[in-house]
DSSP file (Angstrom, degrees, kcal/mol; ACC not computed):
  #  RESIDUE AA STRUCTURE BP1 BP2  ACC     N-H-->O    O-->H-N    N-H-->O    O-->H-N    TCO  KAPPA ALPHA  PHI   PSI    X-CA   Y-CA   Z-CA
    1    1 A M              0   0    0      0, 0.0     2,-0.9     0, 0.0    63,-0.1   0.000 360.0 360.0 360.0 136.6  107.8  102.0  121.6
    2    2 A N        +     0   0    0     99,-0.1     2,-0.7     2,-0.0    99,-0.1  -0.768 360.0 178.6 -87.5 107.1  107.8   98.2  121.1
    3    3 A R        +     0   0    0     -2,-0.9    99,-0.4    97,-0.8     2,-0.3  -0.904   6.8 175.0-112.9 105.6  110.4   97.4  118.6
    4    4 A T        -     0   0    0     -2,-0.7     2,-0.5    53,-0.1    -2,-0.0  -0.752  32.6-110.1-110.5 156.1  110.7   93.7  118.0
    5    5 A S        +     0   0    0     -2,-0.3     2,-0.4     2,-0.0    52,-0.0  -0.724  38.1 173.6 -86.8 125.7  112.8   91.8  115.5
    6    6 A H        -     0   0    0     -2,-0.5     2,-0.8    51,-0.2    51,-0.0  -0.958  37.9-111.8-127.3 149.3  111.0   90.1  112.7
    7    7 A S        +     0   0    0     -2,-0.4     3,-0.2     1,-0.1    51,-0.1  -0.730  38.4 168.3 -81.9 113.2  112.4   88.3  109.8
    8    8 A S    >   +     0   0    0     -2,-0.8     3,-1.3     1,-0.1    -1,-0.1   0.068  41.1 113.8-111.7  21.4  111.6   90.5  106.8
    9    9 A A  T 3  S+     0   0    0      1,-0.3    -1,-0.1     3,-0.1    -2,-0.0   0.867  80.3  45.1 -59.9 -36.5  113.9   88.6  104.4
   10   10 A D  T 3  S+     0   0    0     -3,-0.2     2,-0.6     2,-0.0    -1,-0.3   0.393  95.0  91.7 -90.6   2.8  111.0   87.4  102.3
   11   11 A V    <   -     0   0    0     -3,-1.3     2,-0.6    45,-0.1    -3,-0.0  -0.865  61.0-162.4-100.6 122.9  109.2   90.8  102.3
   12   12 A R        -     0   0    0     -2,-0.6     2,-0.7     0, 0.0    -3,-0.1  -0.906   6.2-149.5-108.9 127.5  110.2   92.9   99.2
   13   13 A L        -     0   0    0     -2,-0.6     2,-0.1     4,-0.1    -2,-0.0  -0.834  10.3-161.9-100.0 117.8  109.5   96.5   99.4
   14   14 A D     >  -     0   0    0     -2,-0.7     4,-2.3     1,-0.1     5,-0.2  -0.330  40.9 -92.7 -82.8 172.9  108.7   98.2   96.1
   15   15 A D  H  > S+     0   0    0      1,-0.2     4,-2.2     2,-0.2     5,-0.1   0.842 125.6  52.9 -60.8 -33.7  108.9  102.0   95.6
   16   16 A L  H  > S+     0   0    0      2,-0.2     4,-1.9     1,-0.2    -1,-0.2   0.901 108.5  47.3 -70.8 -39.2  105.2  102.4   96.4
   17   17 A S  H  > S+     0   0    0      2,-0.2     4,-2.4     1,-0.2    -2,-0.2   0.883 112.7  51.0 -66.1 -39.6  105.4  100.5   99.7
   18   18 A K  H  X S+     0   0    0     -4,-2.3     4,-2.5     2,-0.2    -2,-0.2   0.897 109.5  51.0 -63.4 -41.5  108.5  102.6  100.7
   19   19 A A  H  X S+     0   0    0     -4,-2.2     4,-2.0    -5,-0.2    -2,-0.2   0.893 109.7  49.6 -64.2 -38.1  106.5  105.8   99.8
   20   20 A I  H  X S+     0   0    0     -4,-1.9     4,-2.4     2,-0.2    -2,-0.2   0.947 110.3  50.7 -64.7 -47.3  103.7  104.7  102.0
   21   21 A I  H  X S+     0   0    0     -4,-2.4     4,-2.2     1,-0.2    -2,-0.2   0.920 110.0  49.3 -56.7 -45.4  106.1  103.9  104.9
   22   22 A E  H  X S+     0   0    0     -4,-2.5     4,-1.5     1,-0.2    -1,-0.2   0.887 109.2  53.2 -68.1 -34.4  107.7  107.4  104.6
   23   23 A Q  H  X S+     0   0    0     -4,-2.0     4,-2.2     1,-0.2    -1,-0.2   0.928 110.7  46.0 -60.3 -47.0  104.2  109.0  104.6
   24   24 A L  H  < S+     0   0    0     -4,-2.4    -2,-0.2     1,-0.2    -1,-0.2   0.785 107.8  57.9 -70.1 -27.9  103.3  107.2  107.8
   25   25 A Q  H  < S+     0   0    0     -4,-2.2     3,-0.2    -5,-0.2   128,-0.2   0.850 108.6  46.1 -66.3 -33.6  106.7  108.1  109.3
   26   26 A E  H  < S-     0   0    0     -4,-1.5     2,-0.3     1,-0.3    -2,-0.2   0.928 139.5  -2.5 -72.3 -45.6  105.9  111.8  108.8
   27   27 A D    ><  -     0   0    0     -4,-2.2     3,-1.5    -5,-0.1    -1,-0.3  -0.802  58.4-167.7-153.4 104.5  102.3  111.5  110.2
   28   28 A G  T 3  S+     0   0    0     -2,-0.3    -4,-0.1     1,-0.3    -3,-0.1   0.520  87.0  62.6 -67.9  -7.4  101.0  108.1  111.4
   29   29 A R  T 3  S+     0   0    0     -5,-0.1    -1,-0.3     2,-0.0    -5,-0.1   0.344  72.1 125.3-105.4   9.2   97.5  109.5  111.6
   30   30 A Q    <   -     0   0    0     -3,-1.5     2,-0.1    -7,-0.1    -6,-0.0  -0.295  64.7-113.0 -58.6 151.8   97.1  110.4  107.9
   31   31 A S     >  -     0   0    0      1,-0.1     4,-2.1     4,-0.0     5,-0.2  -0.458  19.4-117.3 -81.6 160.6   94.1  108.9  106.3
   32   32 A Y  H  > S+     0   0    0      1,-0.2     4,-3.0     2,-0.2     5,-0.2   0.843 116.6  58.1 -64.0 -33.3   94.5  106.3  103.6
   33   33 A A  H  > S+     0   0    0      2,-0.2     4,-2.1     1,-0.2    -1,-0.2   0.924 106.6  47.0 -63.3 -42.3   92.8  108.6  101.2
   34   34 A T  H  > S+     0   0    0      2,-0.2     4,-1.9     1,-0.2    -2,-0.2   0.944 114.3  47.3 -62.9 -50.4   95.5  111.3  101.8
   35   35 A I  H  X S+     0   0    0     -4,-2.1     4,-1.7     1,-0.2     5,-0.2   0.918 108.8  55.5 -57.9 -46.5   98.3  108.8  101.5
   36   36 A A  H  X>S+     0   0    0     -4,-3.0     5,-1.7     1,-0.2     4,-1.5   0.897 106.3  49.4 -54.9 -43.9   96.7  107.4   98.3
   37   37 A K  H  <5S+     0   0    0     -4,-2.1    -1,-0.2     1,-0.2    -2,-0.2   0.901 112.7  48.8 -64.7 -39.1   96.7  110.8   96.6
   38   38 A R  H  <5S+     0   0    0     -4,-1.9    -1,-0.2     1,-0.2    -2,-0.2   0.740 119.6  34.9 -73.4 -23.4  100.4  111.4   97.5
   39   39 A V  H  <5S-     0   0    0     -4,-1.7    -1,-0.2    -3,-0.2    -2,-0.2   0.464 109.7-113.7-110.0  -3.2  101.7  108.0   96.3
   40   40 A G  T  <5S+     0   0    0     -4,-1.5     2,-0.2     1,-0.3    -3,-0.2   0.804  74.5 115.7  78.9  32.0   99.3  107.5   93.3
   41   41 A L      < -     0   0    0     -5,-1.7    -1,-0.3    -6,-0.2    -2,-0.1  -0.762  69.5 -96.7-120.8 169.9   97.4  104.6   94.5
   42   42 A S     >  -     0   0    0     -2,-0.2     4,-2.1     1,-0.1     5,-0.2  -0.486  36.7-114.0 -79.5 159.7   93.7  103.9   95.4
   43   43 A E  H  > S+     0   0    0      1,-0.2     4,-2.4     2,-0.2     5,-0.2   0.889 118.2  53.3 -61.0 -36.7   92.7  104.2   99.0
   44   44 A A  H  > S+     0   0    0      1,-0.2     4,-2.1     2,-0.2    -1,-0.2   0.886 107.5  51.6 -67.4 -36.3   91.9  100.4   99.0
   45   45 A A  H  > S+     0   0    0      2,-0.2     4,-2.3     1,-0.2    -1,-0.2   0.900 111.0  47.2 -64.8 -41.0   95.4   99.6   97.6
   46   46 A V  H  X S+     0   0    0     -4,-2.1     4,-2.8     2,-0.2     5,-0.2   0.918 110.8  51.4 -66.7 -42.9   97.0  101.7  100.3
   47   47 A R  H  X S+     0   0    0     -4,-2.4     4,-2.0     1,-0.2    -2,-0.2   0.907 111.9  47.6 -57.4 -42.4   94.9  100.0  103.0
   48   48 A Q  H  X S+     0   0    0     -4,-2.1     4,-1.9     2,-0.2    -2,-0.2   0.903 113.0  47.5 -67.8 -42.2   95.9   96.6  101.7
   49   49 A R  H  X S+     0   0    0     -4,-2.3     4,-2.8     2,-0.2     5,-0.2   0.916 111.0  51.3 -67.7 -41.6   99.6   97.4  101.5
   50   50 A V  H  X S+     0   0    0     -4,-2.8     4,-2.3     1,-0.2    -2,-0.2   0.921 110.1  49.5 -60.0 -43.5   99.6   98.9  105.0
   51   51 A Q  H  X S+     0   0    0     -4,-2.0     4,-2.5    -5,-0.2    -1,-0.2   0.879 110.7  50.2 -63.7 -37.0   98.0   95.8  106.4
   52   52 A R  H  X S+     0   0    0     -4,-1.9     4,-2.3     2,-0.2     6,-0.3   0.902 109.8  49.9 -67.8 -42.0  100.5   93.6  104.7
   53   53 A L  H  X>S+     0   0    0     -4,-2.8     6,-1.4     1,-0.2     5,-1.1   0.885 114.4  45.2 -64.4 -36.4  103.4   95.7  106.1
   54   54 A L  H ><5S+     0   0    0     -4,-2.3     3,-0.9    -5,-0.2    -2,-0.2   0.942 113.2  50.2 -70.1 -44.2  101.9   95.4  109.6
   55   55 A D  H 3<5S+     0   0    0     -4,-2.5    -2,-0.2     1,-0.2    -1,-0.2   0.874 111.1  49.0 -60.7 -41.7  101.2   91.7  109.2
   56   56 A S  H 3<5S-     0   0    0     -4,-2.3    -1,-0.2    -5,-0.2    -2,-0.2   0.576 110.9-119.5 -78.9 -10.1  104.8   91.0  108.0
   57   57 A G  T <<5S+     0   0    0     -3,-0.9   -51,-0.2    -4,-0.6    -3,-0.2   0.532  77.1 126.2  83.1   6.0  106.4   92.9  110.9
   58   58 A V  S   <S+     0   0    0     -5,-1.1     2,-0.3    -6,-0.3    -4,-0.2   0.828  80.6   2.8 -65.1 -30.6  108.1   95.4  108.6
   59   59 A M        -     0   0    0     -6,-1.4     2,-0.3    -9,-0.1    -2,-0.3  -0.960  59.0-151.2-150.2 167.5  106.4   98.3  110.5
   60   60 A Q        -     0   0    0     -2,-0.3     2,-0.5    -3,-0.1    -6,-0.0  -0.950  13.1-143.1-132.8 150.3  104.3   99.2  113.4
   61   61 A I        +     0   0    0     -2,-0.3     2,-0.3     2,-0.0   -36,-0.0  -0.975  40.4 155.1-114.6 110.6  101.9  102.1  114.0
   62   62 A V        -     0   0    0     -2,-0.5     2,-0.6   -61,-0.0   -34,-0.1  -0.881  46.6-109.5-135.5 161.7  102.2  103.1  117.6
   63   63 A A        -     0   0    0     -2,-0.3     2,-0.6   -35,-0.0    -2,-0.0  -0.872  31.5-149.6 -90.9 123.3  101.6  106.2  119.9
   64   64 A V        -     0   0    0     -2,-0.6     2,-0.3   -63,-0.1    -2,-0.0  -0.862  18.6-169.8 -94.2 122.9  104.9  107.5  121.1
   65   65 A T        -     0   0    0     -2,-0.6     3,-0.1     5,-0.0    -2,-0.0  -0.707  31.2-115.0-111.0 162.1  104.7  109.2  124.5
   66   66 A D    >>  -     0   0    0     -2,-0.3     3,-1.0     1,-0.1     4,-0.8  -0.888  28.1-148.7 -88.6 112.4  107.0  111.3  126.7
   67   67 A P  G >4>S+     0   0    0      0, 0.0     5,-2.8     0, 0.0     3,-0.7   0.827  94.1  61.1 -56.9 -31.9  107.4  108.9  129.7
   68   68 A L  G >45S+     0   0    0      1,-0.2     3,-0.9     3,-0.2     5,-0.0   0.887 104.3  49.4 -62.3 -37.5  107.8  111.9  132.0
   69   69 A Q  G <45S+     0   0    0     -3,-1.0    -1,-0.2     1,-0.2     4,-0.1   0.630 110.2  49.7 -79.7 -10.8  104.3  113.0  131.1
   70   70 A V  G <<5S-     0   0    0     -4,-0.8    -1,-0.2    -3,-0.7    -2,-0.2   0.097 127.6 -84.4-116.3  24.6  102.6  109.7  131.6
   71   71 A G  T < 5S+     0   0    0     -3,-0.9     2,-0.7     1,-0.2    -3,-0.2   0.492  91.2 117.6  99.5   6.1  104.0  108.9  135.1
   72   72 A F      < +     0   0    0     -5,-2.8    46,-0.3    -6,-0.2    -1,-0.2  -0.907  31.9 175.6-109.1 111.7  107.4  107.3  134.4
   73   73 A R        +     0   0    0     45,-1.4     2,-0.4    -2,-0.7    45,-0.2   0.459  60.6  57.1 -97.2  -2.1  110.2  109.5  136.0
   74   74 A R  E     +A  117   0A   0     43,-2.3    43,-3.4    45,-0.1     2,-0.4  -0.972  52.3 170.0-136.1 129.6  113.2  107.4  135.3
   75   75 A Q  E     +A  116   0A   0     -2,-0.4    70,-2.7    70,-0.4     2,-0.3  -0.953  13.2 166.1-122.9 149.7  114.6  106.1  132.0
   76   76 A A  E     -AB 115 144A   0     39,-1.9    39,-2.9    -2,-0.4     2,-0.5  -0.991  33.3-131.1-156.8 156.7  117.9  104.5  131.5
   77   77 A M  E     -AB 114 143A   0     66,-2.5    66,-3.3    -2,-0.3     2,-0.6  -0.957  25.2-155.2-109.5 133.4  120.0  102.4  129.2
   78   78 A I  E     -AB 113 142A   0     35,-3.2    35,-1.9    -2,-0.5     2,-0.5  -0.928   3.1-153.1-113.6 117.6  121.6   99.4  130.7
   79   79 A G  E     -AB 112 141A   0     62,-3.2    62,-2.4    -2,-0.6     2,-0.5  -0.796  19.3-163.9 -88.3 129.5  124.8   97.9  129.3
   80   80 A I  E     -AB 111 140A   0     31,-3.0    30,-2.1    -2,-0.5    31,-2.1  -0.956  13.7-157.5-123.3 125.7  125.0   94.2  130.1
   81   81 A R  E     - B   0 139A   0     58,-3.1    57,-3.6    -2,-0.5    58,-1.4  -0.886  17.8-162.5 -99.8 130.0  128.0   91.8  129.9
   82   82 A V  E     - B   0 137A   0     -2,-0.5     2,-0.7    55,-0.2    55,-0.2  -0.904  17.8-150.1-120.7 140.9  127.1   88.2  129.6
   83   83 A D  S    S-     0   0    0     53,-3.3     2,-0.4    -2,-0.4    -2,-0.0  -0.915  75.6 -14.2-100.8 108.6  129.2   85.1  130.2
   84   84 A G  S    S+     0   0    0     -2,-0.7     2,-0.4    53,-0.0    -2,-0.1  -0.784 117.4  28.2 103.0-141.8  127.8   82.4  127.8
   85   85 A D     >  -     0   0    0     -2,-0.4     4,-0.7     1,-0.2    -2,-0.1  -0.439  49.6-171.5 -69.9 115.5  124.6   82.3  125.9
   86   86 A L  H  > S+     0   0    0     -2,-0.4     4,-2.9     1,-0.2     5,-0.2   0.816  78.2  68.4 -70.6 -33.8  123.3   85.8  125.0
   87   87 A T  H  > S+     0   0    0      1,-0.2     4,-2.9     2,-0.2     5,-0.2   0.910  98.1  47.5 -57.3 -50.6  120.0   84.5  123.7
   88   88 A S  H  > S+     0   0    0      1,-0.2     4,-1.9     2,-0.2    -1,-0.2   0.872 114.5  46.3 -67.7 -33.7  118.5   83.4  127.0
   89   89 A V  H  X S+     0   0    0     -4,-0.7     4,-2.4     2,-0.2    -1,-0.2   0.919 114.4  49.0 -74.7 -40.0  119.5   86.7  128.8
   90   90 A G  H  X S+     0   0    0     -4,-2.9     4,-2.1     2,-0.2    -2,-0.2   0.892 111.2  49.6 -58.6 -40.5  118.1   88.7  125.8
   91   91 A D  H  X S+     0   0    0     -4,-2.9     4,-1.0    -5,-0.2    -1,-0.2   0.897 109.7  51.3 -69.9 -38.1  114.9   86.7  125.9
   92   92 A A  H  < S+     0   0    0     -4,-1.9     3,-0.4    -5,-0.2    -2,-0.2   0.916 109.9  50.0 -60.5 -43.2  114.5   87.2  129.6
   93   93 A L  H >< S+     0   0    0     -4,-2.4     3,-1.7     1,-0.2     6,-0.3   0.893 105.3  55.3 -63.9 -40.5  114.9   91.0  129.2
   94   94 A T  H 3< S+     0   0    0     -4,-2.1    -1,-0.2     1,-0.3    -2,-0.2   0.760 102.2  59.5 -67.6 -19.6  112.3   91.2  126.5
   95   95 A G  T 3< S+     0   0    0     -4,-1.0     2,-0.5    -3,-0.4    -1,-0.3   0.453  84.5  98.1 -85.0   0.6  109.8   89.5  128.8
   96   96 A M    X   -     0   0    0     -3,-1.7     3,-1.2    -4,-0.2    -3,-0.0  -0.782  70.0-144.8 -92.8 128.6  110.2   92.4  131.4
   97   97 A S  T 3  S+     0   0    0     -2,-0.5    -1,-0.1     1,-0.3    19,-0.0   0.784  97.4  55.6 -65.2 -27.5  107.5   95.0  131.2
   98   98 A E  T 3  S+     0   0    0     17,-0.1    18,-2.4     2,-0.0     2,-0.5   0.700  89.9  86.6 -74.8 -20.8  109.9   97.8  132.1
   99   99 A V  E <   +C  115   0A   0     -3,-1.2    16,-0.2    -6,-0.3     3,-0.1  -0.727  47.1 169.4 -87.0 121.5  112.2   97.0  129.3
  100  100 A D  E     +     0   0A   0     14,-2.2   -97,-0.8    -2,-0.5     2,-0.3   0.502  65.5  29.5-108.1  -9.9  111.2   98.7  126.0
  101  101 A Y  E     +C  114   0A   0     13,-1.1    13,-2.2   -99,-0.1     2,-0.4  -0.969  57.4 177.4-156.0 131.7  114.3   98.0  123.8
  102  102 A V  E     +C  113   0A   0    -99,-0.4     2,-0.3    -2,-0.3    11,-0.2  -0.992   7.7 172.8-139.7 134.2  116.8   95.2  123.7
  103  103 A V  E     -C  112   0A   0      9,-2.2     9,-2.3    -2,-0.4     2,-0.5  -0.990  29.2-131.2-137.5 144.5  119.7   94.9  121.2
  104  104 A T  E     -C  111   0A   0     -2,-0.3     7,-0.3     7,-0.2     2,-0.3  -0.840  39.3-170.5 -87.9 131.7  122.6   92.5  121.0
  105  105 A T        -     0   0    0      5,-2.8     2,-0.4    -2,-0.5    -2,-0.0  -0.725  28.5-132.7-124.3 167.7  125.8   94.5  120.4
  106  106 A A  S    S+     0   0    0     -2,-0.3     2,-0.3     2,-0.0     4,-0.1  -0.982  73.6  49.9-114.0 132.7  129.4   94.3  119.5
  107  107 A G  S    S-     0   0    0     -2,-0.4    -2,-0.1     1,-0.1     0, 0.0  -0.982 114.0 -22.9 137.2-150.4  131.7   96.3  121.7
  108  108 A S  S    S+     0   0    0     -2,-0.3     2,-0.4     2,-0.0    -1,-0.1   0.624 125.7  52.9 -78.7 -10.8  132.2   96.5  125.5
  109  109 A F        -     0   0    0      1,-0.1   -28,-0.2   -28,-0.1     3,-0.1  -0.932  63.2-156.0-120.9 150.0  128.6   95.4  126.2
  110  110 A D  S    S+     0   0    0    -30,-2.1    -5,-2.8    -2,-0.4     2,-0.3   0.840  83.6  16.0 -86.3 -39.9  126.9   92.2  124.9
  111  111 A L  E     -AC  80 104A   0    -31,-2.1   -31,-3.0    -7,-0.3     2,-0.4  -0.975  61.1-155.6-134.4 148.5  123.4   93.6  125.3
  112  112 A L  E     -AC  79 103A   0     -9,-2.3    -9,-2.2    -2,-0.3     2,-0.4  -0.989  13.9-173.0-122.1 136.4  121.8   97.0  125.7
  113  113 A A  E     -AC  78 102A   0    -35,-1.9   -35,-3.2    -2,-0.4     2,-0.4  -0.994  12.3-151.0-130.9 123.7  118.4   97.3  127.4
  114  114 A E  E     -AC  77 101A   0    -13,-2.2   -14,-2.2    -2,-0.4   -13,-1.1  -0.821  20.6-168.6 -92.1 137.3  116.4  100.5  127.6
  115  115 A V  E     -AC  76  99A   0    -39,-2.9   -39,-1.9    -2,-0.4     2,-0.4  -0.916  17.7-158.0-126.8 149.5  114.2  100.7  130.6
  116  116 A V  E     +A   75   0A   0    -18,-2.4     2,-0.3    -2,-0.3   -41,-0.2  -0.969  23.4 175.8-128.5 114.3  111.3  103.0  131.7
  117  117 A C  E     -A   74   0A   0    -43,-3.4   -43,-2.3    -2,-0.4   -44,-0.2  -0.812  40.2-124.8-119.9 155.2  110.5  103.0  135.4
  118  118 A E  S    S-     0   0    0     -2,-0.3   -45,-1.4   -46,-0.3     2,-0.3   0.861  88.1 -25.9 -60.4 -37.6  108.2  104.9  137.7
  119  119 A D  S  > S-     0   0    0    -46,-0.1     4,-1.7   -47,-0.1    -1,-0.1  -0.924  75.5 -78.0-164.3 178.2  111.1  106.0  139.9
  120  120 A D  H  > S+     0   0    0     -2,-0.3     4,-2.8     1,-0.2     5,-0.2   0.848 122.6  59.2 -60.9 -37.8  114.6  105.2  141.2
  121  121 A D  H  > S+     0   0    0      1,-0.2     4,-2.6     2,-0.2    -1,-0.2   0.942 106.9  46.7 -54.7 -51.1  113.2  102.6  143.6
  122  122 A Q  H  > S+     0   0    0      1,-0.2     4,-2.4     2,-0.2    -1,-0.2   0.894 112.2  50.3 -61.4 -40.2  111.7  100.6  140.7
  123  123 A L  H  X S+     0   0    0     -4,-1.7     4,-2.4     2,-0.2    -2,-0.2   0.893 111.2  48.6 -64.8 -40.8  114.9  100.9  138.6
  124  124 A L  H  X S+     0   0    0     -4,-2.8     4,-2.8     2,-0.2     5,-0.4   0.929 112.6  48.8 -67.7 -42.2  117.0   99.7  141.6
  125  125 A E  H  X>S+     0   0    0     -4,-2.6     4,-2.5    -5,-0.2     5,-0.5   0.924 112.3  48.6 -59.5 -47.0  114.6   96.7  142.1
  126  126 A L  I  X>S+     0   0    0     -4,-2.4     5,-2.1     3,-0.2     4,-1.1   0.914 115.9  43.5 -60.0 -47.2  114.7   95.9  138.4
  127  127 A L  I  <>S+     0   0    0     -4,-2.4     5,-2.7     3,-0.2     6,-0.3   0.964 122.8  33.6 -64.5 -54.4  118.6   96.0  138.3
  128  128 A T  I  <5S+     0   0    0     -4,-2.8    -2,-0.2    -5,-0.2    -3,-0.2   0.837 128.3  30.6 -84.1 -29.6  119.3   94.1  141.6
  129  129 A K  I  <5S+     0   0    0     -4,-2.5    -1,-0.2    -5,-0.4    -3,-0.2   0.613 132.3  21.3-107.5  -9.3  116.5   91.5  141.8
  130  130 A R  I  <<S+     0   0    0     -4,-1.1    -3,-0.2    -5,-0.5    -4,-0.1   0.734 125.8  32.0-126.1 -36.4  115.7   90.8  138.2
  131  131 A I  I > <S+     0   0    0     -5,-2.1     3,-1.0    -4,-0.2    -4,-0.2   0.886 117.2  46.6 -92.0 -44.1  118.5   91.7  135.8
  132  132 A R  T 3 <S+     0   0    0     -5,-2.7    -4,-0.1    -6,-0.3    -1,-0.1   0.762 109.5  56.3 -66.9 -24.1  121.7   91.1  137.7
  133  133 A V  T 3  S+     0   0    0     -6,-0.3    -1,-0.2     2,-0.1    -2,-0.1   0.505  77.6 117.0 -89.4  -6.1  120.5   87.8  139.0
  134  134 A L  S X  S-     0   0    0     -3,-1.0     3,-1.9     1,-0.1     2,-0.1  -0.411  80.8 -97.9 -60.0 137.0  119.8   86.3  135.5
  135  135 A P  T 3  S+     0   0    0      0, 0.0    -1,-0.1     0, 0.0     3,-0.1  -0.370 110.2  20.4 -58.0 130.6  122.1   83.3  134.8
  136  136 A G  T 3  S+     0   0    0      1,-0.3   -53,-3.3    -3,-0.1     2,-0.4   0.121  83.6 132.0  98.6 -21.5  125.0   84.5  132.7
  137  137 A V  E <   +B   82   0A   0     -3,-1.9    -1,-0.3   -55,-0.2   -55,-0.2  -0.532  27.1 176.2 -72.4 123.3  124.9   88.2  133.6
  138  138 A Q  E     -     0   0A   0    -57,-3.6     2,-0.3    -2,-0.4   -56,-0.2   0.847  59.5 -21.7 -92.8 -44.4  128.4   89.1  134.5
  139  139 A S  E     -B   81   0A   0    -58,-1.4   -58,-3.1     2,-0.0    -1,-0.4  -0.980  54.5-149.0-163.0 161.3  128.1   92.8  135.1
  140  140 A T  E     -B   80   0A   0     -2,-0.3     2,-0.4   -60,-0.2   -60,-0.2  -0.943   0.9-160.7-132.6 154.6  125.9   95.8  134.2
  141  141 A E  E     -B   79   0A   0    -62,-2.4   -62,-3.2    -2,-0.3     2,-0.5  -0.979  15.1-149.1-137.0 127.6  126.4   99.5  133.8
  142  142 A T  E     -B   78   0A   0     -2,-0.4     2,-0.7   -64,-0.2   -64,-0.2  -0.819   7.9-165.7-106.5 127.2  123.5  101.9  134.0
  143  143 A F  E     -B   77   0A   0    -66,-3.3   -66,-2.5    -2,-0.5     2,-0.3  -0.914  17.2-152.9-111.4 100.9  123.2  105.1  132.0
  144  144 A V  E     -B   76   0A   0     -2,-0.7     2,-0.5   -68,-0.2   -68,-0.3  -0.565  16.5-122.9 -75.4 136.3  120.5  107.2  133.5
  145  145 A Y        +     0   0    0    -70,-2.7   -70,-0.4    -2,-0.3     3,-0.1  -0.697  30.9 175.1 -84.6 129.2  118.8  109.6  131.2
  146  146 A L  S    S+     0   0    0     -2,-0.5     2,-0.3     1,-0.4    -1,-0.2   0.756  70.9   0.7 -94.3 -37.9  118.9  113.3  132.2
  147  147 A K        -     0   0    0      0, 0.0     2,-0.8     0, 0.0    -1,-0.4  -0.974  62.6-128.5-156.0 135.3  117.3  114.8  129.1
  148  148 A L        +     0   0    0     -2,-0.3     3,-0.1     1,-0.2    -3,-0.0  -0.815  29.7 174.5 -82.2 107.9  115.9  113.6  125.8
  149  149 A N        +     0   0    0     -2,-0.8     2,-0.3     1,-0.3    -1,-0.2   0.817  64.3   1.2 -87.7 -34.7  117.7  115.7  123.2
  150  150 A K        +     0   0    0      2,-0.0     2,-0.3     0, 0.0    -1,-0.3  -0.951  54.3 163.2-159.0 137.4  116.4  114.0  120.2
  151  151 A Q        +     0   0    0     -2,-0.3     2,-0.3    -3,-0.1    -3,-0.0  -0.903  18.9 155.5-151.1 120.7  114.1  111.2  119.2
  152  152 A H        -     0   0    0     -2,-0.3     3,-0.1     1,-0.0    -2,-0.0  -0.974  31.0-164.1-147.2 160.5  112.6  110.7  115.7
  153  153 A Y        +     0   0    0     -2,-0.3     3,-0.3  -128,-0.2    -1,-0.0   0.069  64.5  97.6-129.4  21.1  111.3  108.0  113.6
  154  154 A N        +     0   0    0      1,-0.2     3,-0.1  -128,-0.1    -1,-0.1  -0.153  33.9 129.7-109.8  43.0  111.3  109.6  110.1
  155  155 A W        -     0   0    0      1,-0.2    -1,-0.2    -3,-0.1     2,-0.1   0.552  58.4-144.3 -72.9  -5.7  114.6  108.1  108.7
  156  156 A G        -     0   0    0     -3,-0.3     2,-0.3  -135,-0.1    -1,-0.2  -0.418  20.8 -71.0  83.1-158.8  112.8  107.0  105.6
  157  157 A T              0   0    0     -3,-0.1  -139,-0.0    -2,-0.1    -3,-0.0  -0.876 360.0 360.0-135.2 169.5  113.6  103.8  103.6
  158  158 A R              0   0    0     -2,-0.3    -1,-0.1     0, 0.0    -2,-0.0   0.299 360.0 360.0-130.3 360.0  116.3  102.5  101.4
């Protein structure tokens, strides 16, 4: 899933928009008519609100796949320690097609990057020839995924 950072400071979510988001988190394929009945709006109003939420970057509607079933046999989280500017390394990581998630963290790593690769050879190439050589990268630690125990997107809104 492509999760990018958008500034939503100017977007105010009222209870109806939150209810729409929660409905889509439960089932992103629901029709606008079904959502409208559940939240008490017209179908047109739901469609308009959903479009506004998408345009503002508050939410995305995407198909989430199991990487193993679509040809990617290796997933990993890479912890990265950076000497100097984190932004340039973070930006470089976000530009890599194998990287699906990047966060700046506090703790023993400066950045975490989740990667999805076809196999161990692709992971090794990504690590040694593209990530570790980035200016400022001090060290990396790779956590290879053995099993996906839980992944969900229905945490609701606050």
